[in-house]
N, CA, C and O atoms as CSV, one atom per row, in Angstrom:
chain,resi,resn,atom,element,x,y,z
A,1,UNK,N,N,7.957,-135.569,41.719
A,1,UNK,CA,C,8.326,-135.347,40.977
A,1,UNK,C,C,8.347,-133.657,39.645
A,1,UNK,O,O,7.396,-133.209,39.003
A,2,UNK,N,N,9.306,-133.326,39.673
A,2,UNK,CA,C,9.295,-131.658,39.597
A,2,UNK,C,C,9.651,-132.043,37.857
A,2,UNK,O,O,10.208,-133.118,37.633
A,3,UNK,N,N,9.269,-131.035,36.576
A,3,UNK,CA,C,9.932,-131.085,35.259
A,3,UNK,C,C,9.698,-129.625,35.217
A,3,UNK,O,O,9.140,-128.725,35.846
A,4,UNK,N,N,10.580,-129.899,33.894
A,4,UNK,CA,C,10.309,-127.763,33.578
A,4,UNK,C,C,9.839,-128.586,31.912
A,4,UNK,O,O,10.208,-129.598,31.317
A,5,UNK,N,N,8.829,-127.460,31.648
A,5,UNK,CA,C,8.276,-127.659,30.306
A,5,UNK,C,C,8.344,-126.474,28.988
A,5,UNK,O,O,7.566,-125.651,28.505
A,6,UNK,N,N,10.069,-127.029,28.682
A,6,UNK,CA,C,9.999,-125.746,28.067
A,6,UNK,C,C,9.232,-125.787,26.264
A,6,UNK,O,O,8.946,-126.762,25.568
A,7,UNK,N,N,9.083,-124.116,25.951
A,7,UNK,CA,C,7.313,-123.458,25.610
A,7,UNK,C,C,7.282,-123.992,24.704
A,7,UNK,O,O,6.116,-124.137,24.339
A,8,UNK,N,N,8.660,-124.834,23.421
A,8,UNK,CA,C,7.812,-125.449,22.230
A,8,UNK,C,C,6.833,-126.978,23.156
A,8,UNK,O,O,6.398,-127.982,22.591
A,9,UNK,N,N,6.766,-126.736,24.257
A,9,UNK,CA,C,5.382,-127.930,24.757
A,9,UNK,C,C,4.095,-127.545,24.634
A,9,UNK,O,O,3.156,-128.296,24.372
A,10,UNK,N,N,4.055,-126.682,24.771
A,10,UNK,CA,C,3.338,-126.094,24.903
A,10,UNK,C,C,3.009,-124.992,23.431
A,10,UNK,O,O,1.880,-124.519,23.303
A,11,UNK,N,N,3.459,-124.864,23.012
A,11,UNK,CA,C,3.204,-124.269,21.432
A,11,UNK,C,C,2.946,-125.555,20.762
A,11,UNK,O,O,1.793,-125.533,20.330
A,12,UNK,N,N,3.501,-126.596,20.511
A,12,UNK,CA,C,2.451,-127.888,20.163
A,12,UNK,C,C,0.943,-128.433,21.163
A,12,UNK,O,O,0.218,-128.863,20.266
A,13,UNK,N,N,0.605,-128.512,21.739
A,13,UNK,CA,C,-0.189,-128.435,22.494
A,13,UNK,C,C,-1.147,-127.872,21.938
A,13,UNK,O,O,-2.096,-128.421,21.380
A,14,UNK,N,N,-0.885,-126.418,22.101
A,14,UNK,CA,C,-2.227,-125.367,21.326
A,14,UNK,C,C,-2.289,-125.741,19.849
A,14,UNK,O,O,-3.417,-125.603,19.377
A,15,UNK,N,N,-0.848,-126.423,18.535
A,15,UNK,CA,C,-1.095,-126.462,17.431
A,15,UNK,C,C,-2.545,-127.742,17.146
A,15,UNK,O,O,-3.482,-127.615,16.357
A,16,UNK,N,N,-2.262,-128.916,18.105
A,16,UNK,CA,C,-3.066,-129.746,18.020
A,16,UNK,C,C,-3.227,-130.544,19.339
A,16,UNK,O,O,-2.333,-130.825,20.138
A,17,UNK,N,N,-4.852,-130.923,19.425
A,17,UNK,CA,C,-5.461,-131.696,20.734
A,17,UNK,C,C,-4.845,-132.982,20.429
A,17,UNK,O,O,-4.989,-133.603,21.482
A,18,UNK,N,N,-4.311,-133.662,19.696
A,18,UNK,CA,C,-4.550,-135.082,19.096
A,18,UNK,C,C,-2.715,-135.439,20.011
A,18,UNK,O,O,-2.499,-136.595,20.374
A,19,UNK,N,N,-2.029,-134.751,20.165
A,19,UNK,CA,C,-0.545,-135.127,20.627
A,19,UNK,C,C,0.086,-135.208,21.841
A,19,UNK,O,O,-0.703,-135.341,22.777
A,20,UNK,N,N,1.230,-135.172,22.132
A,20,UNK,CA,C,1.447,-136.061,23.204
A,20,UNK,C,C,1.220,-134.751,24.645
A,20,UNK,O,O,0.717,-134.678,25.766
A,21,UNK,N,N,1.851,-134.044,23.822
A,21,UNK,CA,C,1.404,-132.492,24.698
A,21,UNK,C,C,0.644,-131.925,25.351
A,21,UNK,O,O,0.592,-131.656,26.552
A,22,UNK,N,N,-0.477,-131.580,23.836
A,22,UNK,CA,C,-1.269,-132.135,24.451
A,22,UNK,C,C,-2.192,-132.199,25.660
A,22,UNK,O,O,-2.825,-131.354,26.292
A,23,UNK,N,N,-1.970,-134.005,25.778
A,23,UNK,CA,C,-2.275,-135.356,26.725
A,23,UNK,C,C,-1.112,-134.966,28.200
A,23,UNK,O,O,-0.897,-135.129,29.401
A,24,UNK,N,N,-0.857,-134.616,27.482
A,24,UNK,CA,C,0.243,-134.524,28.821
A,24,UNK,C,C,-0.270,-132.950,29.688
A,24,UNK,O,O,-0.377,-132.852,30.910
A,25,UNK,N,N,-0.569,-131.663,28.529
A,25,UNK,CA,C,-0.836,-130.775,29.762
A,25,UNK,C,C,-2.420,-131.052,30.509
A,25,UNK,O,O,-2.745,-130.609,31.611
A,26,UNK,N,N,-3.422,-132.029,29.460
A,26,UNK,CA,C,-4.085,-132.575,30.221
A,26,UNK,C,C,-4.557,-133.359,31.379
A,26,UNK,O,O,-5.634,-133.586,31.931
A,27,UNK,N,N,-3.152,-133.725,31.545
A,27,UNK,CA,C,-3.018,-134.348,32.865
A,27,UNK,C,C,-2.940,-133.187,34.015
A,27,UNK,O,O,-3.104,-133.485,35.198
A,28,UNK,N,N,-2.682,-131.857,33.599
A,28,UNK,CA,C,-2.381,-131.380,34.903
A,28,UNK,C,C,-3.865,-130.703,36.073
A,28,UNK,O,O,-4.974,-130.380,35.648
A,29,UNK,N,N,-3.522,-130.662,37.203
A,29,UNK,CA,C,-2.468,-130.904,37.594
A,29,UNK,C,C,-2.273,-132.245,38.219
A,29,UNK,O,O,-2.930,-132.335,39.257
A,30,UNK,N,N,-1.482,-133.484,37.887
A,30,UNK,CA,C,-0.817,-134.683,38.312
A,30,UNK,C,C,-0.213,-134.495,39.823
A,30,UNK,O,O,0.355,-133.590,40.434
A,31,UNK,N,N,-0.739,-136.144,40.161
A,31,UNK,CA,C,-0.824,-136.257,41.690
A,31,UNK,C,C,1.466,-136.679,41.408
A,31,UNK,O,O,2.300,-136.330,42.243
A,32,UNK,N,N,1.731,-137.254,40.391
A,32,UNK,CA,C,3.321,-137.567,40.478
A,32,UNK,C,C,3.963,-137.205,39.704
A,32,UNK,O,O,4.697,-137.993,39.107
A,33,UNK,N,N,3.936,-135.432,39.309
A,33,UNK,CA,C,4.563,-134.401,39.213
A,33,UNK,C,C,4.097,-133.195,38.861
A,33,UNK,O,O,3.047,-132.796,38.356
A,34,UNK,N,N,5.253,-132.614,39.291
A,34,UNK,CA,C,4.970,-131.061,38.796
A,34,UNK,C,C,5.968,-130.455,38.190
A,34,UNK,O,O,7.169,-130.617,37.972
A,35,UNK,N,N,4.681,-129.326,37.873
A,35,UNK,CA,C,5.960,-128.434,36.986
A,35,UNK,C,C,6.321,-126.978,37.092
A,35,UNK,O,O,5.461,-126.126,37.317
A,36,UNK,N,N,7.292,-126.762,36.969
A,36,UNK,CA,C,7.887,-125.644,37.621
A,36,UNK,C,C,8.291,-124.770,37.020
A,36,UNK,O,O,9.173,-125.071,36.216
A,37,UNK,N,N,7.893,-123.354,37.090
A,37,UNK,CA,C,8.078,-122.367,36.644
A,37,UNK,C,C,8.529,-120.955,36.894
A,37,UNK,O,O,7.747,-120.277,37.561
A,38,UNK,N,N,9.731,-120.332,36.453
A,38,UNK,CA,C,9.894,-119.200,36.672
A,38,UNK,C,C,9.484,-118.090,36.163
A,38,UNK,O,O,8.981,-118.023,35.041
A,39,UNK,N,N,9.696,-116.878,37.111
A,39,UNK,CA,C,9.647,-115.213,35.878
A,39,UNK,C,C,10.257,-116.170,34.197
A,39,UNK,O,O,9.688,-117.061,33.565
A,40,UNK,N,N,11.228,-115.668,34.021
A,40,UNK,CA,C,11.726,-115.664,33.024
A,40,UNK,C,C,10.840,-116.341,31.874
A,40,UNK,O,O,10.615,-115.943,30.731
A,41,UNK,N,N,10.291,-117.810,32.728
A,41,UNK,CA,C,10.292,-118.789,31.764
A,41,UNK,C,C,8.836,-118.426,31.595
A,41,UNK,O,O,8.380,-118.666,30.477
A,42,UNK,N,N,7.752,-117.724,32.769
A,42,UNK,CA,C,6.432,-117.665,32.363
A,42,UNK,C,C,6.417,-116.836,31.162
A,42,UNK,O,O,5.619,-117.052,30.250
A,43,UNK,N,N,7.518,-115.628,31.126
A,43,UNK,CA,C,7.260,-114.478,30.451
A,43,UNK,C,C,7.709,-115.006,29.087
A,43,UNK,O,O,7.573,-114.427,28.009
A,44,UNK,N,N,8.188,-116.034,29.281
A,44,UNK,CA,C,8.490,-116.209,27.656
A,44,UNK,C,C,7.514,-117.143,27.254
A,44,UNK,O,O,7.556,-117.340,26.040
A,45,UNK,N,N,6.396,-117.975,28.025
A,45,UNK,CA,C,5.378,-118.740,27.759
A,45,UNK,C,C,4.086,-117.677,26.890
A,45,UNK,O,O,3.577,-117.774,25.774
A,46,UNK,N,N,3.943,-116.920,27.755
A,46,UNK,CA,C,3.379,-115.364,27.276
A,46,UNK,C,C,3.657,-114.356,25.976
A,46,UNK,O,O,2.892,-113.615,25.360
A,47,UNK,N,N,4.718,-114.570,25.861
A,47,UNK,CA,C,5.019,-114.058,25.203
A,47,UNK,C,C,5.414,-114.854,23.363
A,47,UNK,O,O,5.682,-113.928,22.598
A,48,UNK,N,N,5.441,-115.453,23.054
A,48,UNK,CA,C,5.211,-116.939,22.086
A,48,UNK,C,C,3.944,-117.846,21.593
A,48,UNK,O,O,3.625,-118.414,20.548
A,49,UNK,N,N,3.068,-117.584,23.666
A,49,UNK,CA,C,1.890,-117.931,23.055
A,49,UNK,C,C,1.154,-116.607,22.035
A,49,UNK,O,O,0.098,-116.754,21.420
A,50,UNK,N,N,1.939,-115.405,22.040
A,50,UNK,CA,C,0.765,-114.997,21.962
A,50,UNK,C,C,1.357,-113.860,20.980
A,50,UNK,O,O,1.137,-112.670,21.205
A,51,UNK,N,N,2.299,-114.402,19.620
A,51,UNK,CA,C,2.499,-114.304,19.116
A,51,UNK,C,C,1.607,-113.876,17.400
A,51,UNK,O,O,2.134,-112.810,17.719
A,52,UNK,N,N,1.087,-113.733,16.455
A,52,UNK,CA,C,0.067,-113.631,15.131
A,52,UNK,C,C,0.076,-115.134,15.232
A,52,UNK,O,O,-0.952,-115.763,15.482
A,53,UNK,N,N,1.345,-115.752,15.017
A,53,UNK,CA,C,0.884,-117.111,14.405
A,53,UNK,C,C,0.173,-118.080,15.178
A,53,UNK,O,O,-0.198,-118.993,14.441
A,54,UNK,N,N,-0.274,-118.301,16.756
A,54,UNK,CA,C,-0.280,-118.170,17.751
A,54,UNK,C,C,-2.465,-118.239,17.069
A,54,UNK,O,O,-3.483,-118.858,16.760
A,55,UNK,N,N,-1.688,-116.955,17.291
A,55,UNK,CA,C,-3.259,-116.043,17.983
A,55,UNK,C,C,-3.673,-116.640,16.370
A,55,UNK,O,O,-4.835,-116.959,16.625
A,56,UNK,N,N,-3.512,-116.959,15.059
A,56,UNK,CA,C,-3.467,-117.596,13.891
A,56,UNK,C,C,-4.433,-118.863,14.041
A,56,UNK,O,O,-5.041,-119.072,12.991
A,57,UNK,N,N,-4.677,-119.587,14.868
A,57,UNK,CA,C,-4.873,-120.348,15.689
A,57,UNK,C,C,-6.161,-120.470,15.808
A,57,UNK,O,O,-6.803,-121.450,15.429
A,58,UNK,N,N,-6.614,-119.476,16.343
A,58,UNK,CA,C,-7.889,-118.844,17.014
A,58,UNK,C,C,-8.309,-118.851,18.225
A,58,UNK,O,O,-9.447,-118.845,18.695
A,59,UNK,N,N,-6.769,-118.872,18.923
A,59,UNK,CA,C,-6.609,-118.113,20.336
A,59,UNK,C,C,-6.767,-116.695,20.195
A,59,UNK,O,O,-6.490,-116.050,19.185
A,60,UNK,N,N,-7.400,-116.089,21.665
A,60,UNK,CA,C,-7.010,-114.655,21.862
A,60,UNK,C,C,-6.237,-115.022,22.588
A,60,UNK,O,O,-5.966,-116.174,22.927
A,61,UNK,N,N,-5.444,-113.240,23.158
A,61,UNK,CA,C,-4.772,-113.106,24.297
A,61,UNK,C,C,-5.498,-113.341,25.453
A,61,UNK,O,O,-4.840,-113.885,26.340
A,62,UNK,N,N,-6.607,-113.108,25.701
A,62,UNK,CA,C,-6.790,-113.561,26.898
A,62,UNK,C,C,-7.272,-115.183,27.124
A,62,UNK,O,O,-7.723,-115.361,28.256
A,63,UNK,N,N,-7.261,-116.491,26.193
A,63,UNK,CA,C,-7.098,-117.386,26.255
A,63,UNK,C,C,-5.888,-117.833,26.623
A,63,UNK,O,O,-5.691,-118.876,27.245
A,64,UNK,N,N,-4.649,-116.682,26.066
A,64,UNK,CA,C,-3.141,-117.593,26.367
A,64,UNK,C,C,-2.992,-116.943,27.716
A,64,UNK,O,O,-2.034,-117.244,28.427
A,65,UNK,N,N,-4.101,-115.866,28.191
A,65,UNK,CA,C,-3.210,-115.111,29.602
A,65,UNK,C,C,-4.194,-116.076,30.469
A,65,UNK,O,O,-4.306,-116.045,31.694
A,66,UNK,N,N,-4.744,-116.767,29.751
A,66,UNK,CA,C,-5.421,-117.453,31.095
A,66,UNK,C,C,-4.915,-118.879,31.080
A,66,UNK,O,O,-4.827,-119.417,32.184
A,67,UNK,N,N,-4.641,-119.432,30.239
A,67,UNK,CA,C,-3.771,-120.241,30.574
A,67,UNK,C,C,-2.219,-120.813,30.927
A,67,UNK,O,O,-1.604,-121.861,31.125
A,68,UNK,N,N,-2.012,-119.071,30.846
A,68,UNK,CA,C,-0.136,-119.011,31.243
A,68,UNK,C,C,-0.797,-118.810,32.813
A,68,UNK,O,O,-0.052,-119.325,33.646
A,69,UNK,N,N,-1.895,-118.246,33.352
A,69,UNK,CA,C,-1.923,-117.743,35.090
A,69,UNK,C,C,-2.638,-119.282,34.880
A,69,UNK,O,O,-2.275,-119.747,35.961
A,70,UNK,N,N,-3.208,-120.111,34.401
A,70,UNK,CA,C,-3.413,-121.365,35.392
A,70,UNK,C,C,-1.786,-122.229,35.471
A,70,UNK,O,O,-1.563,-122.976,36.423
A,71,UNK,N,N,-0.888,-122.046,34.526
A,71,UNK,CA,C,-0.013,-123.613,34.688
A,71,UNK,C,C,1.040,-122.599,35.685
A,71,UNK,O,O,2.249,-122.753,35.855
A,72,UNK,N,N,0.147,-121.531,36.266
A,72,UNK,CA,C,1.168,-120.781,36.707
A,72,UNK,C,C,0.447,-120.780,38.545
A,72,UNK,O,O,0.878,-120.261,39.575
A,73,UNK,N,N,-0.298,-121.283,38.375
A,73,UNK,CA,C,-1.574,-121.455,39.862
A,73,UNK,C,C,-0.434,-122.550,40.453
A,73,UNK,O,O,0.458,-122.519,41.300
A,74,UNK,N,N,-0.903,-123.386,39.651
A,74,UNK,CA,C,-0.498,-125.647,39.430
A,74,UNK,C,C,1.069,-125.687,39.714
A,74,UNK,O,O,1.667,-126.762,39.772
A,75,UNK,N,N,1.626,-124.608,39.866
A,75,UNK,CA,C,3.037,-125.098,39.442
A,75,UNK,C,C,3.948,-124.334,40.800
A,75,UNK,O,O,3.735,-123.373,41.540
A,76,UNK,N,N,5.131,-125.419,40.635
A,76,UNK,CA,C,6.169,-124.733,41.445
A,76,UNK,C,C,6.715,-123.814,40.973
A,76,UNK,O,O,7.197,-123.934,39.846
A,77,UNK,N,N,6.832,-122.420,41.784
A,77,UNK,CA,C,7.499,-121.404,41.833
A,77,UNK,C,C,8.764,-121.590,41.846
A,77,UNK,O,O,9.171,-122.454,42.624
A,78,UNK,N,N,9.432,-121.098,41.284
A,78,UNK,CA,C,11.262,-121.501,41.307
A,78,UNK,C,C,12.202,-120.341,41.433
A,78,UNK,O,O,12.953,-120.151,40.476
A,79,UNK,N,N,12.289,-119.445,42.578
A,79,UNK,CA,C,13.147,-118.703,42.218
A,79,UNK,C,C,15.153,-119.805,41.365
A,79,UNK,O,O,15.611,-120.947,41.398
A,80,UNK,N,N,15.598,-118.340,40.738
A,80,UNK,CA,C,17.317,-118.464,39.897
A,80,UNK,C,C,17.788,-117.032,39.835
A,80,UNK,O,O,17.479,-115.854,39.659
A,81,UNK,N,N,19.150,-118.282,40.206
A,81,UNK,CA,C,19.952,-116.726,40.801
A,81,UNK,C,C,21.155,-117.242,39.699
A,81,UNK,O,O,22.302,-117.288,40.142
A,82,UNK,N,N,20.959,-117.569,38.501
A,82,UNK,CA,C,21.944,-116.936,37.283
A,82,UNK,C,C,23.670,-117.499,38.122
A,82,UNK,O,O,24.603,-116.752,38.419
A,83,UNK,N,N,23.619,-118.439,38.240
A,83,UNK,CA,C,25.206,-118.621,39.258
A,83,UNK,C,C,26.309,-118.892,38.034
A,83,UNK,O,O,27.430,-118.395,37.932
A,84,UNK,N,N,25.570,-119.946,37.033
A,84,UNK,CA,C,26.427,-120.658,36.305
A,84,UNK,C,C,26.707,-120.264,34.568
A,84,UNK,O,O,27.639,-120.599,33.837
A,85,UNK,N,N,25.447,-119.394,34.277
A,85,UNK,CA,C,26.111,-119.428,32.203
A,85,UNK,C,C,26.745,-118.762,32.386
A,85,UNK,O,O,27.020,-117.935,33.256
A,86,UNK,N,N,27.214,-119.254,31.077
A,86,UNK,CA,C,26.641,-119.893,29.807
A,86,UNK,C,C,26.532,-121.666,30.271
A,86,UNK,O,O,27.497,-122.329,30.652
A,87,UNK,N,N,25.475,-122.048,30.157
A,87,UNK,CA,C,25.761,-123.245,29.491
A,87,UNK,C,C,25.545,-123.948,28.385
A,87,UNK,O,O,26.192,-124.992,28.301
A,88,UNK,N,N,25.030,-123.760,27.760
A,88,UNK,CA,C,24.604,-124.321,26.362
A,88,UNK,C,C,24.471,-122.645,25.523
A,88,UNK,O,O,24.270,-121.557,26.062
A,89,UNK,N,N,24.618,-122.883,24.416
A,89,UNK,CA,C,24.365,-122.123,22.677
A,89,UNK,C,C,23.482,-121.642,23.672
A,89,UNK,O,O,23.797,-121.366,24.830
A,90,UNK,N,N,22.224,-121.546,23.099
A,90,UNK,CA,C,21.192,-120.493,22.808
A,90,UNK,C,C,20.977,-120.079,25.013
A,90,UNK,O,O,21.142,-120.905,25.911
A,91,UNK,N,N,20.679,-118.937,25.135
A,91,UNK,CA,C,20.719,-118.167,26.146
A,91,UNK,C,C,18.807,-118.652,26.773
A,91,UNK,O,O,18.518,-118.622,27.969
A,92,UNK,N,N,17.998,-118.964,25.902
A,92,UNK,CA,C,17.246,-119.586,26.383
A,92,UNK,C,C,17.021,-121.225,26.524
A,92,UNK,O,O,16.981,-121.676,27.668
A,93,UNK,N,N,16.984,-121.453,26.241
A,93,UNK,CA,C,17.790,-123.238,26.531
A,93,UNK,C,C,18.328,-123.072,27.856
A,93,UNK,O,O,17.961,-123.886,28.703
A,94,UNK,N,N,19.342,-121.926,28.274
A,94,UNK,CA,C,20.118,-121.742,29.322
A,94,UNK,C,C,18.996,-121.709,30.498
A,94,UNK,O,O,19.029,-122.273,31.591
A,95,UNK,N,N,17.778,-120.695,29.816
A,95,UNK,CA,C,17.152,-120.504,30.893
A,95,UNK,C,C,16.151,-121.617,31.560
A,95,UNK,O,O,15.646,-121.549,32.681
A,96,UNK,N,N,15.978,-122.756,30.498
A,96,UNK,CA,C,15.132,-123.413,30.916
A,96,UNK,C,C,15.848,-124.961,31.782
A,96,UNK,O,O,15.352,-125.906,32.396
A,97,UNK,N,N,17.032,-124.602,31.459
A,97,UNK,CA,C,17.805,-125.606,32.588
A,97,UNK,C,C,18.182,-124.988,33.233
A,97,UNK,O,O,18.228,-125.523,34.341
A,98,UNK,N,N,18.567,-123.963,33.230
A,98,UNK,CA,C,18.438,-123.421,35.047
A,98,UNK,C,C,17.240,-123.570,36.006
A,98,UNK,O,O,17.371,-123.630,37.229
A,99,UNK,N,N,15.830,-123.635,35.228
A,99,UNK,CA,C,14.786,-123.285,35.688
A,99,UNK,C,C,14.879,-125.322,36.404
A,99,UNK,O,O,14.496,-125.602,37.540
A,100,UNK,N,N,15.335,-126.177,35.613
A,100,UNK,CA,C,15.268,-127.473,36.008
A,100,UNK,C,C,16.223,-127.681,36.938
A,100,UNK,O,O,15.833,-128.323,37.913
A,101,UNK,N,N,17.801,-127.203,36.944
A,101,UNK,CA,C,18.688,-127.087,37.496
A,101,UNK,C,C,18.304,-126.878,39.420
A,101,UNK,O,O,18.214,-127.641,40.382
A,102,UNK,N,N,18.187,-125.535,39.203
A,102,UNK,CA,C,17.506,-124.799,40.638
A,102,UNK,C,C,15.946,-125.860,41.491
A,102,UNK,O,O,15.758,-126.133,42.677
A,103,UNK,N,N,15.321,-126.115,40.558
A,103,UNK,CA,C,14.175,-126.557,41.355
A,103,UNK,C,C,14.736,-128.467,41.507
A,103,UNK,O,O,14.046,-129.395,41.928
A,104,UNK,N,N,15.548,-128.496,41.221
A,104,UNK,CA,C,15.923,-130.092,41.280
A,104,UNK,C,C,15.050,-131.009,40.794
A,104,UNK,O,O,14.578,-132.020,41.315
A,105,UNK,N,N,14.799,-130.199,39.025
A,105,UNK,CA,C,13.630,-131.363,38.556
A,105,UNK,C,C,14.416,-132.511,38.043
A,105,UNK,O,O,15.642,-132.613,38.025
A,106,UNK,N,N,13.321,-133.561,37.531
A,106,UNK,CA,C,14.240,-134.716,36.866
A,106,UNK,C,C,14.006,-134.967,35.241
A,106,UNK,O,O,14.145,-136.025,34.628
A,107,UNK,N,N,13.606,-133.664,34.731
A,107,UNK,CA,C,13.579,-133.902,33.300
A,107,UNK,C,C,13.175,-132.304,33.039
A,107,UNK,O,O,12.610,-131.488,33.767
A,108,UNK,N,N,13.726,-132.207,31.641
A,108,UNK,CA,C,13.256,-131.330,30.641
A,108,UNK,C,C,12.194,-131.556,29.827
A,108,UNK,O,O,12.578,-132.174,28.834
A,109,UNK,N,N,11.014,-131.328,29.803
A,109,UNK,CA,C,10.164,-132.150,28.471
A,109,UNK,C,C,10.142,-131.070,26.919
A,109,UNK,O,O,9.013,-130.626,26.713
A,110,UNK,N,N,10.598,-130.881,26.470
A,110,UNK,CA,C,11.319,-130.543,24.771
A,110,UNK,C,C,10.930,-131.025,23.899
A,110,UNK,O,O,10.237,-132.037,24.011
A,111,UNK,N,N,11.323,-130.313,22.334
A,111,UNK,CA,C,11.464,-131.235,21.560
A,111,UNK,C,C,12.464,-131.087,20.952
A,111,UNK,O,O,12.749,-131.884,20.058
A,112,UNK,N,N,13.434,-129.825,21.322
A,112,UNK,CA,C,14.770,-129.596,20.670
A,112,UNK,C,C,15.571,-129.750,21.822
A,112,UNK,O,O,16.134,-128.766,22.300
A,113,UNK,N,N,15.742,-131.397,22.556
A,113,UNK,CA,C,16.406,-132.270,22.832
A,113,UNK,C,C,17.662,-132.179,22.238
A,113,UNK,O,O,18.518,-132.121,23.121
A,114,UNK,N,N,18.403,-132.120,20.488
A,114,UNK,CA,C,19.388,-132.226,20.319
A,114,UNK,C,C,20.041,-130.957,20.400
A,114,UNK,O,O,21.231,-130.891,20.091
A,115,UNK,N,N,19.019,-129.291,21.017
A,115,UNK,CA,C,20.250,-128.848,21.996
A,115,UNK,C,C,20.578,-128.826,23.666
A,115,UNK,O,O,21.291,-128.019,24.261
A,116,UNK,N,N,19.934,-129.807,24.143
A,116,UNK,CA,C,20.493,-129.693,25.084
A,116,UNK,C,C,21.011,-131.338,25.036
A,116,UNK,O,O,21.303,-131.596,26.203
A,117,UNK,N,N,21.263,-132.631,24.140
A,117,UNK,CA,C,22.068,-133.970,23.750
A,117,UNK,C,C,23.600,-133.673,24.459
A,117,UNK,O,O,23.865,-132.523,24.807
A,118,UNK,N,N,24.132,-134.268,24.562
A,118,UNK,CA,C,25.312,-134.209,24.144
A,118,UNK,C,C,25.575,-133.527,25.469
A,118,UNK,O,O,25.230,-134.078,26.514
A,119,UNK,N,N,26.131,-132.434,25.465
A,119,UNK,CA,C,26.482,-131.584,26.965
A,119,UNK,C,C,26.511,-131.512,28.402
A,119,UNK,O,O,26.714,-130.576,29.176
A,120,UNK,N,N,26.220,-132.917,28.589
A,120,UNK,CA,C,26.264,-133.577,30.359
A,120,UNK,C,C,25.869,-133.246,31.037
A,120,UNK,O,O,26.409,-133.201,32.143
A,121,UNK,N,N,24.249,-132.648,30.709
A,121,UNK,CA,C,23.548,-132.121,31.488
A,121,UNK,C,C,22.652,-133.140,32.148
A,121,UNK,O,O,21.847,-132.740,32.989
A,122,UNK,N,N,22.736,-134.735,31.770
A,122,UNK,CA,C,22.083,-135.332,32.187
A,122,UNK,C,C,23.532,-136.609,33.419
A,122,UNK,O,O,23.151,-137.357,34.319
A,123,UNK,N,N,24.780,-136.452,33.061
A,123,UNK,CA,C,25.721,-136.885,33.763
A,123,UNK,C,C,26.065,-135.436,34.882
A,123,UNK,O,O,26.580,-135.658,35.978
A,124,UNK,N,N,25.821,-134.425,34.580
A,124,UNK,CA,C,26.281,-133.422,35.282
A,124,UNK,C,C,24.993,-133.121,36.589
A,124,UNK,O,O,25.264,-132.912,37.772
A,125,UNK,N,N,23.627,-133.168,36.016
A,125,UNK,CA,C,22.686,-131.847,36.461
A,125,UNK,C,C,20.991,-133.530,37.275
A,125,UNK,O,O,19.976,-133.628,37.964
A,126,UNK,N,N,22.366,-134.664,36.060
A,126,UNK,CA,C,20.785,-135.587,36.619
A,126,UNK,C,C,19.493,-135.741,36.174
A,126,UNK,O,O,18.678,-136.623,36.443
A,127,UNK,N,N,19.389,-134.609,35.336
A,127,UNK,CA,C,18.536,-134.167,34.014
A,127,UNK,C,C,18.176,-134.606,32.659
A,127,UNK,O,O,18.885,-134.319,31.695
A,128,UNK,N,N,16.860,-135.444,32.531
A,128,UNK,CA,C,16.921,-135.845,31.248
A,128,UNK,C,C,15.853,-135.039,30.234
A,128,UNK,O,O,14.626,-134.962,30.287
A,129,UNK,N,N,16.894,-134.426,29.219
A,129,UNK,CA,C,15.804,-134.077,28.262
A,129,UNK,C,C,14.806,-135.291,27.332
A,129,UNK,O,O,15.286,-136.396,27.076
A,130,UNK,N,N,13.798,-135.017,27.019
A,130,UNK,CA,C,12.652,-135.542,26.852
A,130,UNK,C,C,11.479,-135.249,25.918
A,130,UNK,O,O,10.672,-134.687,26.659
A,131,UNK,N,N,11.033,-135.308,24.906
A,131,UNK,CA,C,9.925,-135.298,24.558
A,131,UNK,C,C,8.482,-135.598,25.777
A,131,UNK,O,O,8.434,-136.079,26.909
A,132,UNK,N,N,7.175,-134.877,24.580
A,132,UNK,CA,C,6.329,-135.244,25.752
A,132,UNK,C,C,5.694,-136.888,25.703
A,132,UNK,O,O,4.865,-137.339,26.493
A,133,UNK,N,N,6.245,-137.528,24.704
A,133,UNK,CA,C,5.569,-138.835,24.775
A,133,UNK,C,C,6.126,-139.588,25.057
A,133,UNK,O,O,5.583,-140.688,25.161
A,134,UNK,N,N,7.725,-139.426,25.385
A,134,UNK,CA,C,8.786,-140.394,26.104
A,134,UNK,C,C,8.431,-139.748,27.102
A,134,UNK,O,O,8.624,-140.572,27.997
A,135,UNK,N,N,7.849,-138.388,27.823
A,135,UNK,CA,C,7.328,-138.855,29.484
A,135,UNK,C,C,6.943,-138.735,29.975
A,135,UNK,O,O,7.059,-138.238,31.095
A,136,UNK,N,N,5.441,-139.560,28.820
A,136,UNK,CA,C,4.640,-139.933,29.478
A,136,UNK,C,C,4.159,-140.762,29.289
A,136,UNK,O,O,2.995,-141.084,29.528
A,137,UNK,N,N,5.370,-141.543,28.576
A,137,UNK,CA,C,6.011,-143.255,29.092
A,137,UNK,C,C,6.690,-143.436,30.208
A,137,UNK,O,O,6.735,-144.540,30.750
A,138,UNK,N,N,7.254,-142.452,30.648
A,138,UNK,CA,C,8.389,-142.413,32.442
A,138,UNK,C,C,7.726,-142.335,33.162
A,138,UNK,O,O,7.960,-142.902,34.229
A,139,UNK,N,N,6.233,-141.409,32.939
A,139,UNK,CA,C,5.189,-141.807,34.215
A,139,UNK,C,C,4.197,-142.613,33.848
A,139,UNK,O,O,3.069,-142.206,34.126
A,140,UNK,N,N,4.323,-144.040,33.093
A,140,UNK,CA,C,3.036,-144.768,32.500
A,140,UNK,C,C,1.330,-144.065,32.370
A,140,UNK,O,O,0.252,-144.532,32.737
A,141,UNK,N,N,1.619,-142.999,31.807
A,141,UNK,CA,C,0.466,-142.516,31.359
A,141,UNK,C,C,0.112,-143.152,29.777
A,141,UNK,O,O,-0.963,-143.105,29.180
A,142,UNK,N,N,1.363,-143.732,29.355
A,142,UNK,CA,C,0.676,-144.060,27.657
A,142,UNK,C,C,1.577,-145.079,27.954
A,142,UNK,O,O,2.496,-144.731,28.696
A,143,UNK,N,N,1.574,-146.269,27.577
A,143,UNK,CA,C,2.108,-147.583,26.652
A,143,UNK,C,C,3.902,-146.979,25.679
A,143,UNK,O,O,4.163,-145.834,25.309
A,144,UNK,N,N,4.603,-147.972,25.564
A,144,UNK,CA,C,5.538,-148.013,24.835
A,144,UNK,C,C,4.393,-148.515,23.391
A,144,UNK,O,O,4.863,-148.713,22.271
């Protein structure tokens, strides 16, 4: 099963080692799911995670590059073709949705579910936007 991680999941993982986002990253690589990466998503990960507010948490640019390279090394690399944009209000959310659609992912793991909810994504594409905790429950890593 393939899943797309929204950038905010990585941000949350770097902010706290106690949350579901960190637990999700700690599961990688996993036997029962694979994260999807596109070039635009990879560059967004690098951009957002290298911002001053993230570096103030004690990470270096080298740490961020190491993390994004690691994610790239274990991910399914997906080509995208920009055939049907825009679907959502935010082009960056469209980028995430497009990665999920092109890779036939079952889930988008995000903390911005409201940006994806009510847009017909699950009905039209069979892609469910859920947060990291919900995803860990879905794959049996934690109990409800």
